C-alpha positions in Angstrom: 0.3 0.0 0.2 1.2 3.4 -0.4 2.7 5.6 2.2 0.6 8.4 4.3 1.7 11.1 5.6 0.3 11.8 9.2 2.4 14.2 10.5 0.6 17.3 11.5 -2.5 18.5 14.3 -5.9 16.3 13.5 -8.9 17.4 15.8 -11.4 14.6 16.4 -14.3 16.3 15.7 -17.6 16.2 17.7 -20.5 15.0 16.2 -23.3 17.6 16.2 -26.9 16.8 16.7 -30.2 19.0 16.3 -32.0 19.5 19.6 -34.3 16.4 18.7 -31.0 14.3 18.8 -31.2 14.2 15.0 -26.9 14.5 13.0 -27.1 18.4 12.3 -24.9 17.7 9.2 -25.4 21.3 7.9 -23.4 22.1 11.3 -20.8 20.2 10.8 -20.1 21.2 7.3 -20.2 24.8 8.5 -17.7 23.8 11.4 -15.4 21.7 9.0 -15.2 24.7 6.7 -14.3 27.0 9.6 -11.3 24.6 10.4 -10.2 24.3 6.9 -9.1 28.3 7.5 -6.6 26.8 10.8 -3.5 25.2 10.5 -4.4 21.1 10.7 -3.5 18.4 9.0 -6.8 17.1 8.7 -10.0 15.9 10.6 -10.7 12.6 12.6 -14.3 11.7 11.9 -16.2 9.3 14.6 -13.3 9.5 17.0 -13.9 8.8 20.8 -14.9 12.4 20.8 -17.1 12.2 17.9 -19.8 9.9 20.5 -18.8 6.7 18.4 -20.4 4.5 20.3 -24.1 6.5 20.7 -24.2 6.5 16.7 -25.8 3.6 14.4 -23.2 2.5 12.1 -25.1 4.1 8.8 -24.7 7.2 11.3 -20.9 6.9 11.3 -20.3 6.8 7.8 -22.6 9.6 7.6 -20.8 11.6 9.6 -17.7 10.6 7.9 -19.1 11.6 4.3 -20.2 15.0 5.3 -16.4 15.7 6.5 -14.9 14.6 3.6 -17.1 16.7 1.0 -16.7 20.3 3.6 -13.1 19.2 3.6 -10.6 21.7 1.9 -8.3 19.9 -0.5 -5.4 18.7 0.7 -7.1 17.8 4.6 -7.0 14.4 5.3 -9.7 12.4 6.9 -9.1 9.6 9.0 -12.2 7.4 10.0 -13.0 5.4 13.3 -14.4 2.3 12.0 -13.3 -0.1 15.1 -16.0 -2.6 16.3 -15.7 -5.3 18.6 -15.5 -8.4 15.9 -12.7 -8.5 13.4 -15.2 -8.8 10.7 -17.7 -6.1 11.1 -14.2 -4.0 11.7 -13.4 -4.8 8.1 -16.9 -4.2 6.8 -17.2 -0.6 8.3 -13.8 -0.3 7.7 -14.6 -1.1 3.9 -17.8 1.5 4.0 -15.4 4.6 5.7 -13.1 3.7 2.5 -16.5 4.3 0.1 -17.2 7.4 2.3 -13.9 9.3 1.1 -11.4 8.5 4.0 -8.0 8.2 3.6 -7.3 6.6 6.2 -9.0 4.5 9.0 -8.6 5.1 12.9 -9.2 1.5 14.9 -9.8 1.3 18.9 -8.7 -1.7 20.2 -11.6 -4.4 21.2 -12.4 -4.4 24.4 -15.6 -6.1 25.6 -13.7 -9.4 26.1 -10.9 -7.3 27.7 -9.6 -10.3 29.6 -8.8 -12.3 26.5 -7.1 -9.2 24.6 -3.9 -10.6 24.2 -0.9 -9.3 22.2 -1.7 -12.4 20.1 -5.5 -11.7 19.6 -4.6 -7.7 19.1 -2.0 -8.6 16.9 -4.2 -11.1 14.3 -7.2 -8.5 14.7 -5.3 -5.6 13.5 -3.3 -7.5 10.7 -6.2 -8.9 9.3 -7.9 -5.4 9.1 -4.9 -4.0 7.5 -5.1 -7.3 5.0 -8.7 -6.4 4.1 -8.6 -2.8 4.5 -8.3 -0.8 1.0 -7.2 2.1 3.1 -4.2 2.2 5.5 -5.2 1.6 9.1 -3.9 4.0 12.4 -3.6 1.8 15.7 -5.7 3.4 18.5 -4.8 2.6 21.8 -7.0 4.4 24.7 -7.2 2.4 27.6 -8.8 5.1 29.6 -11.5 4.4 27.6 -11.2 0.8 26.6 -9.6 -0.8 29.4 -7.2 -2.2 26.7 -3.3 -1.3 26.8 -2.5 -2.1 23.3 1.2 -4.1 24.5 4.6 -2.6 23.1 5.6 -6.1 21.6 2.1 -5.7 19.4 2.4 -2.3 18.4 6.0 -3.0 17.3 5.2 -6.1 15.2 2.3 -4.2 13.8 4.5 -1.6 12.8 6.1 -3.8 10.3 2.6 -4.5 8.3 2.5 -2.4 4.9 -0.7 -1.3 5.6 -0.4 -0.5 9.0 0.7 3.6 8.6 0.8 4.3 12.7 -0.8 4.6 16.1 -2.6 6.9 18.1 -1.2 6.7 21.3 -3.6 8.1 24.2 -2.4 6.3 27.4 0.3 8.8 28.4 3.3 6.8 28.7 5.8 8.8 26.5 8.4 5.9 27.4 6.7 3.7 25.4 5.8 6.0 22.6 10.0 6.2 22.4 10.0 2.5 23.1 8.0 1.4 19.8 9.3 4.2 17.8 13.0 2.6 18.8 11.9 -1.2 18.0 9.4 -0.4 15.1 9.4 0.0 11.2 11.2 3.2 10.6 8.2 4.4 8.4 5.5 3.8 11.7 4.4 6.9 12.5 3.1 7.8 16.0 0.8 10.3 17.1 0.1 11.7 20.7 -3.2 10.9 21.8 -3.8 14.0 24.2 -2.3 17.8 24.0 -1.4 17.1 27.6 2.0 15.3 26.5 2.0 16.8 22.9 5.6 18.3 23.8 6.7 15.1 25.1 5.5 12.8 22.3 7.5 14.9 19.9 10.7 14.9 21.9 10.9 11.5 21.2 9.6 11.3 17.9 6.0 11.4 17.3 5.2 13.3 14.7 2.1 15.1 15.3 -1.4 15.0 17.4 -5.1 13.9 17.3 -6.4 15.9 20.4 -9.7 17.1 21.9 -8.1 20.3 22.2 -7.3 20.7 18.5 -10.8 21.7 18.3 -10.7 24.6 19.6 -7.1 25.5 20.1 -5.4 24.7 16.5 -3.2 27.6 16.3 -1.3 27.2 19.6 -0.6 23.4 19.2 0.3 24.5 15.6 3.0 27.1 17.2 4.0 24.4 19.7 4.7 22.0 17.2 6.7 24.5 14.6 8.5 26.4 17.7 9.9 22.6 18.9 10.9 21.8 15.4 12.7 25.1 15.1 14.5 24.3 18.2 12.8 27.0 20.3 12.6 25.0 23.1 11.1 27.6 26.1 8.5 29.0 23.3 7.4 25.0 22.9 7.4 23.9 26.8 5.5 27.9 27.6 2.7 27.2 25.1 3.0 23.2 26.6 2.1 24.6 30.2 -0.1 27.2 29.3 -2.9 24.7 27.6 -2.3 22.1 30.2 -5.0 23.0 32.4 -7.4 23.5 28.9 -6.4 20.5 27.9 -8.0 18.5 31.0 -10.9 20.2 31.1 -12.2 19.3 27.6 -11.0 15.4 28.2 -10.8 14.0 32.1 -12.6 17.1 33.7 -15.6 17.7 31.8 -15.6 15.7 28.9 -17.2 15.7 25.6 -19.9 18.0 27.1 -17.6 20.1 27.9 -15.8 20.1 24.3 -19.0 20.9 22.9 -19.5 23.7 25.2 -16.0 25.3 24.6 -16.7 24.9 20.9 -19.9 27.4 21.5 -17.9 29.7 23.7 -15.5 30.1 20.8 -17.9 30.3 17.9 -18.3 27.2 16.6 -21.4 24.6 17.0 -21.1 22.3 19.4 -24.5 22.1 20.4 -26.2 19.0 22.7 -24.9 15.8 23.4 -26.4 12.3 22.9 -28.0 10.3 25.6 -27.0 9.1 28.1 -24.3 12.0 28.5 -25.5 14.7 30.0 -25.0 18.3 29.5 -22.6 20.6 32.2 -24.1 21.6 35.1 -24.1 25.6 35.5 -21.5 25.8 37.5 -19.2 23.2 35.3 -19.8 25.8 32.7 -18.5 28.8 34.5 -15.4 26.8 35.4 -14.8 25.5 32.3 -14.9 29.4 31.1 -12.8 30.3 33.3 -10.0 27.7 32.2 -10.5 28.5 28.9 -10.0 32.3 29.5 -6.8 31.8 31.9 -5.6 29.2 28.8 -6.0 32.6 26.2 -8.7 30.8 23.9 -11.4 33.2 25.0 -11.8 36.7 25.6 
């Protein structure tokens, strides 16, 4: 399979809904067109921040198609296609390719987590990559799945010709370094959070897929460019300034917080889908104060 370049910043974009719970595809297109003017490599559609477990399969494909149609030329679209079974993942991966995705992001299966050994996960990903018409990106997010893709599995999978890289959301920068040291030289790792973006860059990551990128593309791009040009103090200052905001739109307030942050800066965040619930007034006020301290909200 042809090599793809994953370097850069990707927001895992939230899925917008109408007040009655239907997909708000028009709002999605508006958001993407605004992001088109920001320093982003592309978009992740149907990732964790896209509420993918709460969507039907048809909705997941519709979202990817809408993002592809609204994306500017040259913007890459990564589509979340992970399912619990290998067969279902292959089927959804093919549908995502037909919808216009350039690559798929495949989360670790987790329902039978006690049996998700290195061998089981290696077999799963290899089978998906063998069958996929587009490159595969591994997605490790143990905080959500309870499954941590083992180092040895990531290294073995790095040598598969149709596995382009990995989104590593576990936060272990040492693990990222070890994967890159032992894996195939063409294998690319993306930090799965803005919270350890600078640390990941320092050990060889090529970019990030980060919730904060939805509302802070320019500062994250500045951080990355400062690191690459040797301006260590500038990169460190930006990383420190964004740390609290990153926690706010991830572990602290989650998707409701991210959508509220988007609403506050002029994007359409809108409602979440049940069983998720909107922020309380106190939570909203705390979030706004954090965004102001980070320089993201005037």
